[in-house]
C-alpha positions as CSV (number, residue, x, y, z in Angstrom):
1,M,23.2,-133.1,14.3
2,T,23.3,-136.6,15.8
3,A,25.9,-138.8,14.3
4,A,24.7,-141.8,12.3
5,A,24.9,-145.2,14.0
6,P,27.7,-147.5,12.6
7,P,26.6,-150.5,10.5
8,W,26.4,-154.0,11.9
9,T,26.4,-156.9,9.5
10,G,26.4,-159.8,12.0
11,R,23.8,-162.4,12.7
12,L,21.6,-161.9,15.7
13,L,19.2,-164.2,17.5
14,I,16.6,-162.4,19.7
15,V,14.7,-164.6,22.1
16,G,11.5,-162.7,23.1
17,A,9.5,-160.8,20.5
18,G,7.9,-158.2,22.9
19,L,8.3,-154.4,22.8
20,M,12.0,-154.4,23.5
21,G,13.0,-157.5,21.5
22,T,11.0,-156.3,18.4
23,S,12.4,-152.8,18.7
24,L,15.9,-154.2,18.9
25,G,15.3,-156.3,15.8
26,L,14.0,-153.3,13.8
27,A,17.1,-151.3,14.8
28,V,19.6,-154.0,14.0
29,R,17.9,-154.7,10.6
30,R,18.1,-151.0,9.8
31,A,21.8,-151.2,10.7
32,G,22.3,-154.0,8.1
33,G,22.3,-157.1,10.4
34,T,20.5,-160.4,9.9
35,V,17.9,-161.1,12.7
36,H,16.1,-164.2,13.7
37,L,13.3,-164.1,16.3
38,H,12.1,-166.7,18.7
39,D,9.1,-166.5,21.0
40,R,6.9,-169.0,22.7
41,D,3.8,-167.1,21.6
42,P,3.3,-167.8,17.9
43,E,0.9,-164.8,17.4
44,R,3.4,-162.4,18.9
45,L,6.2,-163.9,16.8
46,R,4.2,-163.5,13.6
47,L,3.4,-159.9,14.4
48,A,7.0,-159.1,15.1
49,E,8.0,-160.7,11.8
50,S,5.3,-158.9,9.9
51,L,6.6,-155.6,11.3
52,G,10.0,-156.4,9.8
53,A,11.9,-157.1,13.0
54,G,13.4,-160.3,11.7
55,E,12.8,-163.9,10.4
56,A,10.7,-166.0,12.7
57,C,12.3,-169.2,14.1
58,A,9.4,-171.5,14.7
59,Q,11.4,-174.2,16.6
60,A,10.1,-175.2,20.0
61,T,13.3,-174.0,21.7
62,P,15.8,-171.4,20.4
63,G,18.6,-173.9,19.8
64,P,21.0,-174.6,16.8
65,A,18.0,-175.5,14.7
66,C,17.4,-171.8,14.3
67,G,20.9,-171.4,12.9
68,S,24.3,-170.1,14.2
69,F,24.7,-166.5,15.4
70,D,27.3,-164.0,16.3
71,L,25.1,-162.8,19.2
72,A,22.0,-164.0,21.0
73,V,20.0,-161.5,23.1
74,V,17.4,-162.7,25.6
75,A,14.4,-160.3,25.9
76,V,12.0,-162.4,27.9
77,P,10.2,-161.6,31.2
78,P,12.6,-161.1,34.2
79,R,12.0,-164.4,35.9
80,Q,12.8,-166.3,32.7
81,V,16.0,-164.5,31.7
82,A,18.6,-166.5,33.6
83,A,17.2,-169.9,32.5
84,V,17.0,-168.9,28.8
85,C,20.6,-167.5,29.0
86,V,21.8,-170.8,30.5
87,E,20.0,-172.8,27.7
88,L,21.6,-170.7,25.0
89,L,25.1,-171.0,26.5
90,R,24.8,-174.7,26.9
91,C,23.7,-175.4,23.3
92,G,26.2,-173.0,21.7
93,V,23.8,-171.4,19.3
94,A,25.7,-168.1,19.5
95,D,29.3,-166.9,19.9
96,V,28.2,-164.4,22.6
97,V,25.0,-164.4,24.8
98,S,23.5,-161.3,26.4
99,H,20.2,-160.1,27.7
100,I,18.3,-156.9,28.4
101,A,16.9,-157.4,31.9
102,S,16.3,-154.5,34.2
103,V,18.1,-156.3,37.0
104,Q,21.6,-157.7,36.4
105,T,23.0,-159.2,39.5
106,N,20.5,-162.0,40.0
107,V,20.8,-163.1,36.3
108,Q,24.6,-163.2,36.6
109,D,24.6,-165.1,39.8
110,E,22.1,-167.7,38.4
111,V,24.2,-168.2,35.3
112,E,27.4,-168.7,37.2
113,T,25.7,-171.0,39.7
114,E,24.6,-173.3,36.8
115,L,27.7,-173.0,34.5
116,G,30.5,-171.5,36.6
117,A,32.7,-168.8,35.0
118,V,31.6,-168.2,31.5
119,A,33.8,-166.3,29.0
120,N,31.1,-165.5,26.4
121,F,28.3,-164.1,28.6
122,V,27.8,-160.4,29.0
123,G,24.8,-158.9,30.7
124,G,23.2,-155.7,29.3
125,H,20.3,-153.4,29.7
126,P,19.1,-150.6,27.4
127,V,17.6,-147.9,29.5
128,A,14.6,-147.3,27.2
129,G,11.0,-148.4,26.9
130,R,7.4,-147.4,26.9
131,E,4.4,-148.0,29.1
132,T,3.0,-150.6,26.7
133,T,4.0,-154.1,26.0
134,G,4.1,-156.4,23.0
135,P,5.5,-155.9,19.5
136,A,2.7,-153.6,18.3
137,G,4.4,-150.7,20.2
138,A,7.9,-151.4,18.9
139,D,9.9,-148.6,17.3
140,A,13.3,-148.9,15.5
141,G,14.3,-145.6,17.1
142,L,13.4,-146.6,20.7
143,L,17.0,-147.2,21.6
144,H,18.5,-144.3,19.8
145,A,20.7,-142.1,22.0
146,R,19.6,-144.0,25.1
147,P,22.2,-145.4,27.5
148,W,22.7,-149.1,27.3
149,A,24.4,-150.6,30.4
150,V,27.0,-153.3,29.6
151,C,27.6,-155.5,32.6
152,P,30.3,-158.2,32.0
153,P,31.1,-160.6,34.8
154,P,34.8,-160.9,35.6
155,S,35.1,-164.0,33.4
156,A,33.9,-162.4,30.2
157,T,36.6,-161.9,27.5
158,P,37.3,-158.5,26.0
159,D,36.1,-159.9,22.6
160,A,32.8,-160.8,24.1
161,V,32.3,-157.4,25.6
162,E,33.3,-155.7,22.4
163,A,30.8,-157.8,20.5
164,L,28.0,-156.5,22.6
165,V,29.3,-152.9,22.5
166,G,29.4,-153.1,18.7
167,L,25.7,-154.2,18.6
168,V,24.8,-151.4,21.0
169,R,26.4,-148.7,18.9
170,A,24.7,-150.0,15.8
171,T,21.3,-149.4,17.3
172,G,22.3,-145.8,18.0
173,A,22.4,-146.4,21.8
174,V,25.3,-145.3,24.0
175,P,27.2,-148.1,25.8
176,V,28.0,-147.6,29.5
177,Q,30.1,-150.3,31.1
178,L,29.7,-151.0,34.9
179,T,29.3,-153.9,37.2
180,A,26.0,-155.7,37.7
181,R,25.8,-154.6,41.3
182,A,26.4,-150.9,40.5
183,H,23.8,-151.1,37.7
184,D,21.1,-152.5,40.1
185,D,21.8,-149.9,42.8
186,L,21.6,-147.0,40.3
187,L,18.6,-148.3,38.4
188,A,16.7,-148.7,41.7
189,L,17.2,-145.0,42.2
190,V,16.4,-143.7,38.7
191,S,14.0,-146.3,37.3
192,H,12.5,-148.8,39.8
193,V,11.5,-146.3,42.6
194,P,10.1,-143.8,40.1
195,Q,7.8,-146.5,38.8
196,L,6.6,-147.2,42.4
197,V,6.1,-143.5,43.1
198,A,4.1,-143.0,39.9
199,S,1.9,-145.9,40.7
200,A,1.4,-144.8,44.3
201,L,0.5,-141.3,43.3
202,A,-2.0,-142.5,40.7
203,A,-3.4,-145.0,43.2
204,T,-4.4,-142.1,45.5
205,L,-7.1,-141.2,43.0
206,T,-8.9,-144.4,43.7
207,D,-9.7,-143.1,47.2
208,H,-10.6,-139.6,45.8
209,P,-12.0,-140.2,42.3
210,G,-13.5,-136.7,42.2
211,A,-10.0,-135.2,42.2
212,A,-9.4,-136.7,38.7
213,A,-11.4,-133.9,37.1
214,L,-9.0,-131.4,38.5
215,A,-5.8,-133.2,37.6
216,G,-3.6,-131.0,35.3
217,P,-0.6,-131.8,33.1
218,G,1.7,-132.0,36.1
219,F,-0.2,-134.9,37.6
220,R,-0.5,-136.6,34.2
221,D,3.3,-136.3,33.7
222,M,4.1,-137.6,37.1
223,T,1.8,-140.6,36.7
224,R,2.6,-141.6,33.1
225,L,4.6,-144.7,34.3
226,A,1.5,-146.0,36.2
227,D,0.3,-147.5,33.0
228,S,3.2,-150.0,33.0
229,P,2.4,-153.7,33.3
230,A,2.0,-155.0,36.8
231,Q,3.5,-158.4,36.4
232,M,6.7,-157.1,34.8
233,W,7.3,-154.6,37.6
234,T,6.5,-157.2,40.3
235,E,9.3,-159.3,39.0
236,I,11.7,-156.4,38.6
237,V,11.2,-155.1,42.2
238,E,11.3,-158.7,43.6
239,A,14.7,-159.3,41.9
240,N,16.2,-156.0,43.1
241,A,14.4,-155.7,46.5
242,P,17.4,-154.6,48.7
243,A,18.4,-151.8,46.3
244,V,14.8,-150.7,45.9
245,R,14.3,-150.6,49.6
246,A,17.4,-148.5,50.1
247,S,16.3,-146.0,47.4
248,L,12.8,-145.8,48.9
249,E,14.2,-145.0,52.3
250,A,16.3,-142.2,50.8
251,L,13.2,-140.8,49.1
252,I,11.1,-141.0,52.3
253,A,13.9,-139.2,54.2
254,Q,13.6,-136.3,51.7
255,L,9.9,-136.1,52.3
256,D,10.2,-136.6,56.0
257,R,12.1,-133.3,56.3
258,I,8.9,-131.5,55.3
259,R,6.6,-133.6,57.5
260,G,8.9,-133.3,60.5
261,D,9.5,-129.5,60.2
262,A,6.3,-128.4,61.8
263,D,7.7,-125.0,62.9
264,A,9.0,-123.9,59.5
265,P,7.5,-126.0,56.7
266,A,8.0,-123.3,54.2
267,D,11.8,-123.4,54.7
268,A,11.8,-127.2,54.3
269,V,9.8,-127.0,51.1
270,G,11.9,-124.3,49.7
271,D,15.1,-126.3,50.5
272,L,13.6,-129.4,48.9
273,V,12.6,-127.6,45.7
274,E,16.0,-125.9,45.4
275,R,17.8,-129.3,45.8
276,G,15.4,-130.6,43.2
277,H,16.6,-127.9,40.8
278,A,20.2,-129.0,41.5
279,G,19.4,-132.6,40.9
280,R,17.5,-132.1,37.7
281,A,20.3,-129.9,36.4
282,L,22.5,-133.1,36.5
283,L,20.3,-134.9,34.0
284,P,21.5,-134.9,30.4
285,G,19.3,-133.1,27.8
286,K,17.3,-134.6,25.0
287,H,19.2,-137.3,23.1
288,G,22.1,-137.0,25.6
289,R,23.0,-133.5,24.7
290,P,23.8,-130.9,27.4
291,V,20.7,-129.4,29.0
292,R,19.4,-126.2,27.5
293,V,16.8,-123.7,28.6
294,W,13.9,-123.4,26.1
295,A,11.2,-120.9,25.9
296,S,7.6,-122.1,25.9
297,V,4.7,-121.0,23.6
298,L,1.2,-122.1,24.4
299,V,-1.3,-122.4,21.6
300,V,-5.0,-123.0,21.9
301,I,-6.2,-125.5,19.3
302,T,-9.8,-126.6,18.5
303,D,-10.8,-130.2,18.3
304,E,-11.6,-130.5,14.7
305,P,-10.1,-132.3,11.6
306,G,-7.1,-130.5,10.1
307,S,-6.3,-128.2,13.1
308,L,-3.0,-129.9,13.9
309,A,-1.9,-130.0,10.3
310,R,-2.7,-126.3,9.8
311,L,-0.8,-125.3,13.0
312,F,2.3,-127.3,12.0
313,A,2.2,-125.8,8.5
314,D,2.0,-122.3,10.0
315,I,4.9,-123.0,12.3
316,A,7.0,-124.2,9.4
317,D,6.2,-121.1,7.5
318,S,7.4,-119.0,10.4
319,G,10.9,-120.5,10.0
320,V,11.1,-121.3,13.8
321,N,12.4,-124.7,14.8
322,V,10.4,-126.5,17.5
323,E,12.6,-128.5,19.8
324,D,9.8,-130.3,21.6
325,L,6.0,-130.2,22.0
326,R,3.3,-131.5,24.4
327,I,-0.4,-131.7,23.8
328,E,-2.9,-131.3,26.7
329,H,-6.4,-132.3,25.7
330,A,-9.2,-133.9,27.6
331,P,-11.3,-136.3,25.4
332,G,-14.7,-134.8,24.6
333,Q,-13.6,-131.2,25.1
334,P,-13.9,-128.8,22.2
335,R,-10.4,-127.5,22.5
336,G,-7.0,-128.2,23.9
337,A,-3.5,-126.6,24.2
338,I,-0.2,-127.3,22.7
339,E,3.0,-126.3,24.4
340,L,5.9,-125.7,22.0
341,A,9.5,-125.5,23.2
342,V,11.6,-123.1,21.1
343,A,14.9,-121.2,21.4
344,P,14.3,-118.2,23.7
345,G,15.3,-115.8,20.9
346,D,12.7,-117.3,18.6
347,R,9.7,-117.1,21.0
348,D,8.5,-113.6,20.1
349,R,8.9,-114.3,16.3
350,L,6.8,-117.4,16.6
351,L,4.1,-115.6,18.7
352,E,3.9,-112.8,16.1
353,A,3.7,-115.3,13.2
354,L,1.0,-117.4,14.9
355,A,-1.1,-114.3,15.9
356,G,-0.9,-113.2,12.2
357,R,-2.4,-116.5,11.2
358,G,-5.3,-116.2,13.7
359,W,-4.0,-118.5,16.4
360,S,-4.5,-117.7,20.1
361,A,-0.9,-118.0,21.5
362,V,0.8,-116.8,24.6
363,A,4.3,-117.0,26.1
364,G,4.9,-119.7,28.7
365,A,7.6,-120.2,31.2
366,E,11.2,-121.1,30.3
367,A,12.3,-124.7,31.2
368,Q,15.2,-127.0,30.9
369,R,14.9,-129.9,28.4
């Protein structure tokens, strides 16, 4: 069982009521904190407030007129982050100022260029999100069990760092302290390049649209990130260009081993897949737990009202716990498939129970999750 997040009873100002800012507000309010929201878009601000993410601050700028705060977190588009942080630090609206930008070094450099060494500024980045933008997609649990990079500059005081760490823990996230440069190098590898690869792979369909009809769940999983907003990613990659370039070159080198091994391509492919197994085994499991191997049960389900509810009820009656699930269904088709991940020892029991209730179910492959 996952431990409950500690309470946080401070006062938080969030500048930027998009997906991440609104999700943060929801999480902090659930932890007991007081949240005020500021956004230049009044419609977005009203929606975030109506969702319960905090009290709207309708001032033209997020200064002392909004109140005084223990923490201010900047959640605006990447190119605006440094300027807003400088504005908040200059006006003294909060004891500590942070942000949640995907790139840290450029923000830290710009703040220090404008203000010099600052004791109460601590960069941060929750490694979480969705392919959508705006407060409508916000979720109080979006940050739960996710790593949150804490990147203090050398001038930050221990109290300022601890203030941000306390907020992070209250959201249920896991603080990971590292330098801004180390953060940017690592995120290029595990976040920024995967976004570009997903977009590039999805873009190949524009030259071969007929292939889309044959795309299975693997292609859909690989290209999920391609739905992400173009402007945001343009700004992220621009801000972290050297690290992204280095990570792209490392990825291309992996693929070039296959392209360049004309005499024994099977050996090169096998080696790449095996090294992929080893790399994937390094990833933490769901909610940060150690990786486990789960058995798969595939269930055919008809596209009609009540089918999902009946399936879930029958699973509950079987007494088998479902660790994860995935639905594969093409719009307009009369049926789809649901893949259920269960403990290996429970697979046969679930298959028997579902068959007894009239479901068409078969055993799938085991996989790490």
